[in-house]
ZADO-1210 file (C-alpha; in nm, 4 decimals, padded with zeros to 6 digits):
<atoms>
<atom x="00.3215" y="01.7414" z="01.4924" code="MET" pos="1"/>
<atom x="00.1143" y="01.4400" z="01.3842" code="LYS" pos="2"/>
<atom x="00.0716" y="01.3774" z="01.0114" code="ILE" pos="3"/>
<atom x="-00.1050" y="01.1159" z="00.7963" code="LEU" pos="4"/>
<atom x="00.0659" y="01.0604" z="00.4586" code="TYR" pos="5"/>
<atom x="-00.1547" y="00.8842" z="00.1978" code="ILE" pos="6"/>
<atom x="-00.0002" y="00.7705" z="-00.1296" code="LEU" pos="7"/>
<atom x="-00.0148" y="00.5024" z="-00.3990" code="ASP" pos="8"/>
<atom x="00.2136" y="00.2115" z="-00.3179" code="LYS" pos="9"/>
<atom x="00.4228" y="00.2390" z="-00.6403" code="PRO" pos="10"/>
<atom x="00.5058" y="00.5984" z="-00.5383" code="GLN" pos="11"/>
<atom x="00.6776" y="00.4983" z="-00.2128" code="ILE" pos="12"/>
<atom x="01.0352" y="00.5115" z="-00.3548" code="PRO" pos="13"/>
<atom x="00.9719" y="00.8661" z="-00.4830" code="VAL" pos="14"/>
<atom x="00.8237" y="00.9950" z="-00.1559" code="HIS" pos="15"/>
<atom x="01.0438" y="00.8168" z="00.0957" code="GLN" pos="16"/>
<atom x="01.2907" y="01.1074" z="00.1081" code="HIS" pos="17"/>
<atom x="01.0056" y="01.3480" z="00.1956" code="ILE" pos="18"/>
<atom x="00.8851" y="01.1167" z="00.4743" code="ILE" pos="19"/>
<atom x="01.2400" y="01.0739" z="00.6075" code="ASP" pos="20"/>
<atom x="01.3029" y="01.4494" z="00.5977" code="PHE" pos="21"/>
<atom x="00.9878" y="01.5298" z="00.7954" code="LEU" pos="22"/>
<atom x="01.0679" y="01.2596" z="01.0500" code="ARG" pos="23"/>
<atom x="01.4162" y="01.4070" z="01.0906" code="SER" pos="24"/>
<atom x="01.2398" y="01.7274" z="01.1997" code="LYS" pos="25"/>
<atom x="01.0670" y="01.5394" z="01.4842" code="ASP" pos="26"/>
<atom x="00.7356" y="01.5058" z="01.3058" code="MET" pos="27"/>
<atom x="00.5280" y="01.1928" z="01.3662" code="GLU" pos="28"/>
<atom x="00.4362" y="01.0476" z="01.0253" code="ILE" pos="29"/>
<atom x="00.1854" y="00.7655" z="00.9757" code="LYS" pos="30"/>
<atom x="00.1674" y="00.6273" z="00.6218" code="THR" pos="31"/>
<atom x="-00.1153" y="00.4554" z="00.4350" code="GLU" pos="32"/>
<atom x="-00.0410" y="00.2939" z="00.0997" code="PHE" pos="33"/>
<atom x="-00.3095" y="00.2386" z="-00.1634" code="ILE" pos="34"/>
<atom x="-00.2636" y="-00.0666" z="-00.3847" code="ILE" pos="35"/>
<atom x="-00.4805" y="00.0048" z="-00.6874" code="HIS" pos="36"/>
<atom x="-00.2848" y="-00.1206" z="-00.9863" code="HIS" pos="37"/>
<atom x="-00.3866" y="-00.4822" z="-00.9430" code="GLU" pos="38"/>
<atom x="-00.7560" y="-00.3987" z="-00.9874" code="LYS" pos="39"/>
<atom x="-00.9786" y="-00.1190" z="-01.1076" code="LYS" pos="40"/>
<atom x="-00.8769" y="00.2084" z="-00.9493" code="ILE" pos="41"/>
<atom x="-01.2295" y="00.2922" z="-00.8382" code="GLY" pos="42"/>
<atom x="-01.2703" y="-00.0423" z="-00.6599" code="ASP" pos="43"/>
<atom x="-00.9475" y="00.0053" z="-00.4681" code="ALA" pos="44"/>
<atom x="-01.0428" y="00.3540" z="-00.3569" code="HIS" pos="45"/>
<atom x="-01.3885" y="00.2406" z="-00.2545" code="TRP" pos="46"/>
<atom x="-01.2540" y="-00.0360" z="-00.0324" code="GLU" pos="47"/>
<atom x="-00.9889" y="00.1884" z="00.1150" code="PHE" pos="48"/>
<atom x="-01.1820" y="00.5056" z="00.1936" code="PHE" pos="49"/>
<atom x="-01.5365" y="00.3781" z="00.2578" code="GLN" pos="50"/>
<atom x="-01.4304" y="00.1308" z="00.5228" code="ASN" pos="51"/>
<atom x="-01.5972" y="00.2732" z="00.8352" code="LYS" pos="52"/>
<atom x="-01.3575" y="00.0986" z="01.0717" code="LYS" pos="53"/>
<atom x="-01.0680" y="00.2453" z="00.8762" code="PHE" pos="54"/>
<atom x="-01.2207" y="00.5936" z="00.9050" code="GLN" pos="55"/>
<atom x="-01.2869" y="00.5556" z="01.2797" code="GLU" pos="56"/>
<atom x="-00.9309" y="00.4435" z="01.3457" code="ASN" pos="57"/>
<atom x="-00.7957" y="00.7535" z="01.1763" code="HIS" pos="58"/>
<atom x="-01.0462" y="00.9895" z="01.3413" code="ILE" pos="59"/>
<atom x="-00.9081" y="00.8795" z="01.6796" code="LYS" pos="60"/>
<atom x="-00.5567" y="00.9833" z="01.5742" code="GLU" pos="61"/>
<atom x="-00.6380" y="01.3582" z="01.5688" code="ASN" pos="62"/>
<atom x="-00.3919" y="01.4452" z="01.2927" code="TYR" pos="63"/>
<atom x="-00.2584" y="01.7982" z="01.2549" code="ASP" pos="64"/>
<atom x="-00.2132" y="01.7605" z="00.8775" code="PHE" pos="65"/>
<atom x="-00.3005" y="01.5044" z="00.6103" code="ILE" pos="66"/>
<atom x="-00.0653" y="01.4823" z="00.3111" code="ILE" pos="67"/>
<atom x="-00.2425" y="01.3501" z="00.0041" code="TRP" pos="68"/>
<atom x="-00.0844" y="01.1928" z="-00.3051" code="ASN" pos="69"/>
<atom x="-00.3294" y="00.9773" z="-00.4973" code="THR" pos="70"/>
<atom x="-00.6292" y="00.9837" z="-00.7311" code="HIS" pos="71"/>
<atom x="-00.9166" y="01.1955" z="-00.6087" code="SER" pos="72"/>
<atom x="-01.1873" y="01.1623" z="-00.8746" code="SER" pos="73"/>
<atom x="-01.4148" y="00.9429" z="-00.6648" code="PHE" pos="74"/>
<atom x="-01.6920" y="01.0423" z="-00.4200" code="PRO" pos="75"/>
<atom x="-01.5528" y="00.8120" z="-00.1505" code="ASP" pos="76"/>
<atom x="-01.2363" y="01.0225" z="-00.1377" code="THR" pos="77"/>
<atom x="-01.4396" y="01.3188" z="-00.0176" code="ARG" pos="78"/>
<atom x="-01.6276" y="01.0923" z="00.2246" code="ALA" pos="79"/>
<atom x="-01.3011" y="01.0003" z="00.3940" code="PHE" pos="80"/>
<atom x="-01.1793" y="01.3604" z="00.4023" code="GLN" pos="81"/>
<atom x="-01.5075" y="01.4771" z="00.5535" code="THR" pos="82"/>
<atom x="-01.4860" y="01.2105" z="00.8235" code="ALA" pos="83"/>
<atom x="-01.1158" y="01.2431" z="00.9023" code="VAL" pos="84"/>
<atom x="-01.0549" y="01.6165" z="00.9203" code="LYS" pos="85"/>
<atom x="-00.7053" y="01.7226" z="01.0284" code="PRO" pos="86"/>
<atom x="-00.6667" y="01.9899" z="01.2937" code="ARG" pos="87"/>
<atom x="-00.4981" y="02.2361" z="01.0554" code="VAL" pos="88"/>
<atom x="-00.5485" y="02.1283" z="00.6952" code="GLY" pos="89"/>
<atom x="-00.4542" y="01.9186" z="00.3922" code="PHE" pos="90"/>
<atom x="-00.1375" y="01.9185" z="00.1824" code="ILE" pos="91"/>
<atom x="-00.1768" y="01.8165" z="-00.1839" code="ASP" pos="92"/>
<atom x="00.1100" y="01.6538" z="-00.3748" code="ILE" pos="93"/>
<atom x="00.0012" y="01.5656" z="-00.7268" code="GLU" pos="94"/>
<atom x="00.1355" y="01.2444" z="-00.8759" code="HIS" pos="95"/>
<atom x="00.0767" y="01.2854" z="-01.2506" code="ASP" pos="96"/>
<atom x="00.2062" y="01.5840" z="-01.4460" code="LEU" pos="97"/>
<atom x="00.0570" y="01.4865" z="-01.7785" code="PHE" pos="98"/>
<atom x="-00.3033" y="01.5996" z="-01.8094" code="ASP" pos="99"/>
<atom x="-00.5089" y="01.9063" z="-01.7229" code="ASP" pos="100"/>
<atom x="-00.6793" y="01.7422" z="-01.4266" code="ASP" pos="101"/>
<atom x="-00.6156" y="01.9896" z="-01.1482" code="LEU" pos="102"/>
<atom x="-00.4011" y="01.8569" z="-00.8643" code="PRO" pos="103"/>
<atom x="-00.6677" y="01.9618" z="-00.6139" code="GLU" pos="104"/>
<atom x="-00.6978" y="01.6283" z="-00.4403" code="HIS" pos="105"/>
<atom x="-00.8498" y="01.7528" z="-00.1186" code="THR" pos="106"/>
<atom x="-01.1554" y="01.9395" z="-00.0024" code="MET" pos="107"/>
<atom x="-01.1394" y="02.3065" z="00.0954" code="ILE" pos="108"/>
<atom x="-01.0664" y="02.2903" z="00.4643" code="TYR" pos="109"/>
<atom x="-00.8553" y="02.4869" z="00.7104" code="GLY" pos="110"/>
<atom x="-00.5113" y="02.6034" z="00.6067" code="LYS" pos="111"/>
<atom x="-00.4248" y="02.3893" z="00.3070" code="SER" pos="112"/>
<atom x="-00.1273" y="02.3739" z="00.0719" code="LEU" pos="113"/>
<atom x="-00.1160" y="02.2815" z="-00.2958" code="LEU" pos="114"/>
<atom x="00.2213" y="02.2173" z="-00.4597" code="LEU" pos="115"/>
<atom x="00.2285" y="02.2620" z="-00.8379" code="THR" pos="116"/>
<atom x="00.5032" y="02.0949" z="-01.0403" code="PHE" pos="117"/>
<atom x="00.4456" y="02.2195" z="-01.3955" code="GLN" pos="118"/>
<atom x="00.3569" y="02.5620" z="-01.5292" code="LYS" pos="119"/>
<atom x="00.0242" y="02.4662" z="-01.6881" code="ARG" pos="120"/>
<atom x="-00.1062" y="02.3331" z="-01.3577" code="HIS" pos="121"/>
<atom x="00.0179" y="02.6409" z="-01.1735" code="HIS" pos="122"/>
<atom x="-00.1610" y="02.8734" z="-01.4138" code="LYS" pos="123"/>
<atom x="-00.4854" y="02.6745" z="-01.3910" code="ILE" pos="124"/>
<atom x="-00.4598" y="02.6628" z="-01.0124" code="ALA" pos="125"/>
<atom x="-00.4209" y="03.0401" z="-00.9841" code="LEU" pos="126"/>
<atom x="-00.7089" y="03.1037" z="-01.2240" code="GLU" pos="127"/>
<atom x="-00.9632" y="02.8445" z="-01.1153" code="LYS" pos="128"/>
<atom x="-00.8974" y="02.7051" z="-00.7697" code="LEU" pos="129"/>
<atom x="-01.0258" y="02.8443" z="-00.4452" code="SER" pos="130"/>
<atom x="-00.8193" y="03.1234" z="-00.2956" code="LYS" pos="131"/>
<atom x="-00.8564" y="02.9558" z="00.0431" code="ASN" pos="132"/>
<atom x="-00.5376" y="02.7589" z="00.0001" code="ARG" pos="133"/>
<atom x="-00.1695" y="02.8341" z="-00.0434" code="THR" pos="134"/>
<atom x="-00.0385" y="02.7519" z="-00.3938" code="ILE" pos="135"/>
<atom x="00.3387" y="02.7112" z="-00.4269" code="VAL" pos="136"/>
<atom x="00.5586" y="02.6286" z="-00.7262" code="LYS" pos="137"/>
<atom x="00.7920" y="02.3421" z="-00.6459" code="SER" pos="138"/>
<atom x="01.0096" y="02.1031" z="-00.8393" code="ARG" pos="139"/>
<atom x="00.8989" y="01.7468" z="-00.9083" code="TRP" pos="140"/>
<atom x="00.9919" y="01.5193" z="-00.6107" code="PRO" pos="141"/>
<atom x="01.1546" y="01.2693" z="-00.8502" code="ASN" pos="142"/>
<atom x="01.4403" y="01.5171" z="-00.8935" code="LEU" pos="143"/>
<atom x="01.5334" y="01.4971" z="-00.5247" code="ASP" pos="144"/>
<atom x="01.5150" y="01.1212" z="-00.4793" code="VAL" pos="145"/>
<atom x="01.8354" y="00.9457" z="-00.3771" code="ILE" pos="146"/>
<atom x="01.9273" y="00.7309" z="-00.6789" code="TYR" pos="147"/>
<atom x="02.1617" y="00.4390" z="-00.6391" code="GLU" pos="148"/>
<atom x="02.4352" y="00.4091" z="-00.9052" code="PRO" pos="149"/>
<atom x="02.3281" y="00.1690" z="-01.1794" code="LEU" pos="150"/>
<atom x="02.5578" y="-00.0010" z="-01.4247" code="GLU" pos="151"/>
<atom x="02.3557" y="-00.1388" z="-01.7133" code="PHE" pos="152"/>
<atom x="02.5176" y="-00.0938" z="-02.0511" code="ASN" pos="153"/>
<atom x="02.3065" y="-00.3244" z="-02.2659" code="ALA" pos="154"/>
<atom x="02.0917" y="-00.0406" z="-02.4046" code="VAL" pos="155"/>
<atom x="02.2327" y="00.1384" z="-02.7095" code="ASP" pos="156"/>
<atom x="02.1702" y="00.5011" z="-02.6110" code="LYS" pos="157"/>
<atom x="02.1070" y="00.6359" z="-02.9635" code="TRP" pos="158"/>
<atom x="01.9942" y="00.3322" z="-03.1609" code="ASN" pos="159"/>
<atom x="01.7574" y="00.1558" z="-02.9205" code="ASP" pos="160"/>
<atom x="01.4348" y="00.2861" z="-02.7645" code="ALA" pos="161"/>
<atom x="01.2586" y="00.2224" z="-02.4351" code="ILE" pos="162"/>
<atom x="00.8846" y="00.1563" z="-02.4355" code="LEU" pos="163"/>
<atom x="00.7250" y="00.2628" z="-02.1071" code="ILE" pos="164"/>
<atom x="00.4550" y="00.0254" z="-01.9895" code="GLY" pos="165"/>
<atom x="00.0823" y="00.0806" z="-02.0170" code="PHE" pos="166"/>
<atom x="-00.1747" y="-00.1394" z="-01.8419" code="HIS" pos="167"/>
<atom x="-00.3725" y="-00.1769" z="-02.1667" code="GLY" pos="168"/>
<atom x="-00.0845" y="-00.3814" z="-02.3079" code="TRP" pos="169"/>
<atom x="-00.0762" y="-00.6325" z="-02.0222" code="ALA" pos="170"/>
<atom x="-00.1124" y="-00.9904" z="-02.1384" code="GLY" pos="171"/>
<atom x="00.0177" y="-00.9275" z="-02.4896" code="ARG" pos="172"/>
<atom x="00.3194" y="-01.1107" z="-02.6234" code="ASP" pos="173"/>
<atom x="00.4538" y="-00.7889" z="-02.7712" code="SER" pos="174"/>
<atom x="00.3681" y="-00.4330" z="-02.8711" code="VAL" pos="175"/>
<atom x="00.4283" y="-00.3047" z="-03.2240" code="TYR" pos="176"/>
<atom x="00.3660" y="00.0189" z="-03.4117" code="TYR" pos="177"/>
<atom x="00.4687" y="00.1014" z="-03.7700" code="PRO" pos="178"/>
<atom x="00.8059" y="00.2716" z="-03.7547" code="GLY" pos="179"/>
<atom x="00.9523" y="00.0645" z="-03.4722" code="PHE" pos="180"/>
<atom x="01.2017" y="-00.0643" z="-03.7317" code="GLU" pos="181"/>
<atom x="01.4051" y="00.2561" z="-03.6990" code="VAL" pos="182"/>
<atom x="01.5266" y="00.1283" z="-03.3621" code="PHE" pos="183"/>
<atom x="01.7689" y="-00.1646" z="-03.3322" code="ASN" pos="184"/>
<atom x="01.5983" y="-00.2938" z="-03.0194" code="LYS" pos="185"/>
<atom x="01.3019" y="-00.1854" z="-02.8076" code="ILE" pos="186"/>
<atom x="01.3222" y="-00.2414" z="-02.4339" code="TRP" pos="187"/>
<atom x="01.0173" y="-00.2531" z="-02.2101" code="TYR" pos="188"/>
<atom x="00.9866" y="-00.0636" z="-01.8804" code="LYS" pos="189"/>
<atom x="00.6960" y="-00.1676" z="-01.6592" code="ILE" pos="190"/>
<atom x="00.5190" y="00.0503" z="-01.4034" code="TYR" pos="191"/>
<atom x="00.4077" y="-00.2401" z="-01.1880" code="THR" pos="192"/>
<atom x="00.4709" y="-00.6150" z="-01.2349" code="PRO" pos="193"/>
<atom x="00.1102" y="-00.6711" z="-01.3430" code="SER" pos="194"/>
<atom x="00.1783" y="-00.4611" z="-01.6549" code="TRP" pos="195"/>
<atom x="00.4577" y="-00.6880" z="-01.7786" code="ALA" pos="196"/>
<atom x="00.4519" y="-00.8330" z="-02.1309" code="ILE" pos="197"/>
<atom x="00.6818" y="-01.0683" z="-02.3159" code="ASN" pos="198"/>
<atom x="00.9428" y="-00.8185" z="-02.4381" code="MET" pos="199"/>
<atom x="01.3067" y="-00.7501" z="-02.3416" code="PRO" pos="200"/>
<atom x="01.2681" y="-00.6212" z="-01.9864" code="LEU" pos="201"/>
<atom x="01.4911" y="-00.3687" z="-01.8171" code="LEU" pos="202"/>
<atom x="01.6360" y="-00.4484" z="-01.4730" code="PRO" pos="203"/>
<atom x="01.4235" y="-00.4136" z="-01.1613" code="GLU" pos="204"/>
<atom x="01.5643" y="-00.0681" z="-01.0826" code="GLN" pos="205"/>
<atom x="01.3843" y="00.0661" z="-01.3924" code="PHE" pos="206"/>
<atom x="01.0408" y="-00.0409" z="-01.2617" code="VAL" pos="207"/>
<atom x="00.8002" y="00.2208" z="-01.1291" code="GLY" pos="208"/>
<atom x="00.8092" y="00.6027" z="-01.1307" code="PRO" pos="209"/>
<atom x="01.1613" y="00.6155" z="-00.9912" code="LYS" pos="210"/>
<atom x="01.2838" y="00.4257" z="-01.2972" code="GLY" pos="211"/>
<atom x="01.2199" y="00.7137" z="-01.5371" code="SER" pos="212"/>
<atom x="01.5568" y="00.8694" z="-01.4523" code="LYS" pos="213"/>
<atom x="01.7385" y="00.5451" z="-01.5316" code="TYR" pos="214"/>
<atom x="01.5466" y="00.5202" z="-01.8601" code="CYS" pos="215"/>
<atom x="01.6408" y="00.8732" z="-01.9652" code="ALA" pos="216"/>
<atom x="02.0051" y="00.8133" z="-01.8784" code="GLU" pos="217"/>
<atom x="02.0132" y="00.4824" z="-02.0652" code="ALA" pos="218"/>
<atom x="01.8374" y="00.5923" z="-02.3828" code="CYS" pos="219"/>
<atom x="01.7727" y="00.9121" z="-02.5784" code="LYS" pos="220"/>
<atom x="01.4307" y="00.8043" z="-02.7123" code="PHE" pos="221"/>
<atom x="01.1384" y="00.6975" z="-02.4913" code="ILE" pos="222"/>
<atom x="00.8149" y="00.5626" z="-02.6421" code="LEU" pos="223"/>
<atom x="00.4947" y="00.6293" z="-02.4491" code="THR" pos="224"/>
<atom x="00.1171" y="00.6362" z="-02.4868" code="SER" pos="225"/>
<atom x="00.0926" y="00.9244" z="-02.2458" code="GLY" pos="226"/>
<atom x="00.1390" y="00.9495" z="-01.8683" code="SER" pos="227"/>
<atom x="00.3507" y="01.1344" z="-01.6163" code="GLY" pos="228"/>
<atom x="00.6554" y="00.9542" z="-01.7535" code="CYS" pos="229"/>
<atom x="00.6314" y="01.1918" z="-02.0526" code="TYR" pos="230"/>
<atom x="00.7400" y="01.4833" z="-01.8334" code="GLN" pos="231"/>
<atom x="00.9724" y="01.2667" z="-01.6246" code="ASP" pos="232"/>
<atom x="01.2008" y="01.1848" z="-01.9145" code="VAL" pos="233"/>
<atom x="01.2000" y="01.5476" z="-02.0318" code="LEU" pos="234"/>
<atom x="01.3243" y="01.6500" z="-01.6865" code="LEU" pos="235"/>
<atom x="01.6065" y="01.3981" z="-01.7116" code="PHE" pos="236"/>
<atom x="01.7205" y="01.4990" z="-02.0619" code="GLY" pos="237"/>
<atom x="01.5637" y="01.2417" z="-02.2941" code="SER" pos="238"/>
<atom x="01.3018" y="01.2896" z="-02.5686" code="ILE" pos="239"/>
<atom x="00.9610" y="01.1193" z="-02.5376" code="PRO" pos="240"/>
<atom x="00.7906" y="01.0008" z="-02.8562" code="ILE" pos="241"/>
<atom x="00.4129" y="00.9846" z="-02.8448" code="MET" pos="242"/>
<atom x="00.2503" y="00.6668" z="-02.9754" code="LEU" pos="243"/>
<atom x="-00.0780" y="00.7134" z="-03.1674" code="PRO" pos="244"/>
<atom x="-00.3185" y="00.5381" z="-02.9256" code="ASP" pos="245"/>
<atom x="-00.4729" y="00.8517" z="-02.7762" code="ASN" pos="246"/>
<atom x="-00.3902" y="01.1223" z="-03.0298" code="ILE" pos="247"/>
<atom x="-00.7152" y="01.2806" z="-03.1485" code="VAL" pos="248"/>
<atom x="-00.5688" y="01.5387" z="-03.3865" code="LYS" pos="249"/>
<atom x="-00.2189" y="01.6168" z="-03.5128" code="GLU" pos="250"/>
<atom x="-00.0909" y="01.9393" z="-03.6685" code="GLU" pos="251"/>
<atom x="00.2709" y="01.9253" z="-03.7956" code="PRO" pos="252"/>
<atom x="00.4653" y="02.2391" z="-03.6969" code="LEU" pos="253"/>
<atom x="00.7906" y="02.1497" z="-03.8734" code="ASP" pos="254"/>
<atom x="00.9777" y="01.8382" z="-03.9908" code="ASP" pos="255"/>
<atom x="00.9982" y="01.6977" z="-03.6367" code="ILE" pos="256"/>
<atom x="00.7487" y="01.8537" z="-03.3956" code="VAL" pos="257"/>
<atom x="00.3678" y="01.8468" z="-03.4096" code="SER" pos="258"/>
<atom x="00.0943" y="01.9963" z="-03.1989" code="ARG" pos="259"/>
<atom x="-00.1546" y="01.7326" z="-03.0863" code="VAL" pos="260"/>
<atom x="-00.4916" y="01.7060" z="-02.9220" code="ASN" pos="261"/>
<atom x="-00.4683" y="01.4157" z="-02.6823" code="PHE" pos="262"/>
<atom x="-00.7348" y="01.2065" z="-02.5091" code="LYS" pos="263"/>
<atom x="-00.7051" y="01.0944" z="-02.1474" code="VAL" pos="264"/>
<atom x="-00.9536" y="00.9064" z="-01.9312" code="TRP" pos="265"/>
<atom x="-01.0965" y="01.2311" z="-01.7909" code="ARG" pos="266"/>
<atom x="-01.1237" y="01.4131" z="-02.1251" code="GLY" pos="267"/>
<atom x="-00.8697" y="01.5857" z="-02.3485" code="GLU" pos="268"/>
<atom x="-00.5393" y="01.7491" z="-02.2630" code="VAL" pos="269"/>
<atom x="-00.4878" y="02.1068" z="-02.3782" code="THR" pos="270"/>
<atom x="-00.3011" y="02.0788" z="-02.7141" code="PRO" pos="271"/>
<atom x="00.0735" y="02.0472" z="-02.6708" code="PHE" pos="272"/>
<atom x="00.3891" y="02.0002" z="-02.8777" code="LYS" pos="273"/>
<atom x="00.5394" y="01.6554" z="-02.9138" code="CYS" pos="274"/>
<atom x="00.7086" y="01.4142" z="-03.1535" code="ILE" pos="275"/>
<atom x="00.4726" y="01.1551" z="-03.2993" code="THR" pos="276"/>
<atom x="00.5336" y="00.8335" z="-03.4928" code="MET" pos="277"/>
<atom x="00.4495" y="00.9889" z="-03.8309" code="LYS" pos="278"/>
<atom x="00.7610" y="00.9813" z="-04.0545" code="ASN" pos="279"/>
<atom x="00.9498" y="00.8601" z="-03.7496" code="ILE" pos="280"/>
<atom x="01.2486" y="00.7238" z="-03.9419" code="LYS" pos="281"/>
<atom x="01.3104" y="01.0659" z="-04.0973" code="PHE" pos="282"/>
<atom x="01.2776" y="01.2382" z="-03.7585" code="LYS" pos="283"/>
<atom x="01.5037" y="00.9963" z="-03.5717" code="ILE" pos="284"/>
<atom x="01.7700" y="01.0137" z="-03.8418" code="ASP" pos="285"/>
<atom x="01.7785" y="01.3938" z="-03.8091" code="LEU" pos="286"/>
<atom x="01.8047" y="01.3802" z="-03.4302" code="LEU" pos="287"/>
<atom x="02.0690" y="01.1072" z="-03.4267" code="ARG" pos="288"/>
<atom x="02.2930" y="01.2921" z="-03.6694" code="ASN" pos="289"/>
<atom x="02.2792" y="01.6368" z="-03.5101" code="ASP" pos="290"/>
<atom x="02.3315" y="01.6650" z="-03.1336" code="ILE" pos="291"/>
<atom x="02.2616" y="02.0392" z="-03.1445" code="ASN" pos="292"/>
<atom x="01.9247" y="01.9733" z="-03.3088" code="LEU" pos="293"/>
<atom x="01.8480" y="01.7049" z="-03.0494" code="PHE" pos="294"/>
<atom x="01.9198" y="01.9483" z="-02.7658" code="GLU" pos="295"/>
<atom x="01.7168" y="02.2242" z="-02.9326" code="LYS" pos="296"/>
<atom x="01.4106" y="01.9999" z="-02.9742" code="ILE" pos="297"/>
<atom x="01.4485" y="01.8604" z="-02.6233" code="GLN" pos="298"/>
<atom x="01.4516" y="02.2139" z="-02.4835" code="LYS" pos="299"/>
<atom x="01.1495" y="02.3115" z="-02.6949" code="GLU" pos="300"/>
<atom x="00.9456" y="02.0182" z="-02.5629" code="LEU" pos="301"/>
<atom x="01.0662" y="02.0843" z="-02.2068" code="PHE" pos="302"/>
<atom x="00.9577" y="02.4497" z="-02.2181" code="SER" pos="303"/>
<atom x="00.6020" y="02.3458" z="-02.3039" code="GLU" pos="304"/>
<atom x="00.5632" y="02.2221" z="-01.9441" code="TRP" pos="305"/>
<atom x="00.8398" y="02.3754" z="-01.7319" code="PHE" pos="306"/>
<atom x="00.9819" y="02.7206" z="-01.6587" code="ASP" pos="307"/>
<atom x="01.3373" y="02.7960" z="-01.7661" code="GLU" pos="308"/>
<atom x="01.4544" y="02.8236" z="-01.4031" code="ASP" pos="309"/>
<atom x="01.2641" y="02.5101" z="-01.2985" code="TYR" pos="310"/>
<atom x="01.5616" y="02.3314" z="-01.1423" code="PHE" pos="311"/>
<atom x="01.6097" y="02.6217" z="-00.8998" code="SER" pos="312"/>
<atom x="01.2545" y="02.5884" z="-00.7634" code="PHE" pos="313"/>
<atom x="01.2368" y="02.4803" z="-00.3965" code="PRO" pos="314"/>
<atom x="01.2165" y="02.1020" z="-00.3421" code="PRO" pos="315"/>
<atom x="00.8844" y="01.9600" z="-00.2263" code="ALA" pos="316"/>
<atom x="01.0115" y="01.8416" z="00.1123" code="HIS" pos="317"/>
<atom x="01.1251" y="02.1955" z="00.2031" code="GLU" pos="318"/>
<atom x="00.7988" y="02.3552" z="00.0862" code="VAL" pos="319"/>
<atom x="00.5960" y="02.1068" z="00.2926" code="ILE" pos="320"/>
<atom x="00.8148" y="02.1448" z="00.6024" code="TYR" pos="321"/>
<atom x="00.8060" y="02.5267" z="00.5925" code="ASN" pos="322"/>
<atom x="00.4270" y="02.5292" z="00.5514" code="PHE" pos="323"/>
<atom x="00.3794" y="02.2940" z="00.8465" code="ILE" pos="324"/>
<atom x="00.6204" y="02.4934" z="01.0634" code="LYS" pos="325"/>
<atom x="00.4471" y="02.8242" z="00.9812" code="GLU" pos="326"/>
<atom x="00.0898" y="02.6984" z="01.0194" code="ASN" pos="327"/>
<atom x="00.1076" y="02.4106" z="01.2674" code="GLY" pos="328"/>
</atoms>
């Protein structure tokens, strides 16, 4: 079985176990890595997918399947998929759990598989996507990554916070929002080196999507302006706190949780529950002083995105392997 696996370069550590698993089953895997975080995403995709020589080289390979894990909101993506059609079909692995953008990265073609990793996406997929593809609930690949033990005790789990990097902050000396004073120290986690700013940085192991687990283990409170890391840290037991950058509307539901309308680059996310920075000192004091309340709120936020039995869902590498074996 011959397979092309396309993914964003920062996602390699998260997907390596899937690649290794498929290779262990005697499948021939060719990988292509997109480097788009050093420039505008659209430019990177254009150069990558519209290159005719690149397309011709892959057409010659006669792939059985193409596994797809990257942005798909550009016409050139479809141009590549039209030119380089696999013998059987495409396999979609979404890479961002946060917004309502459907994880339908690929064109309708052959026998195709879509893995959904959060319940909102699964519901939307069943209601709105073509029936000409298999849609399977699976657990987020980050949960099945092999994580090396990490000893880093400098972060105060309850009194510090970790700020997860955003490219809009790159080049600043620091990032500040009213209410940051409730935390003794704020650490900065970058997604890629180009997003670094002059703040206390976490060790290299915290960089990238794989680092979300280390962040959640090191600290109970994660500050974010909205991305897939929001769900990541919920999966690993921490509480994300939403910064105000992209909040369009906020409706307090109780002393701690609000329902917000949130803006992303493709539009707005369906309103969801979260903790915002309003009255943050009061909220953090409540959560620090009552572990049962912390766990209750964490579970409430978790259930907004994930089913109760989520951790028993089949892992992505098994879903992909079984689909290939049954349809190849």
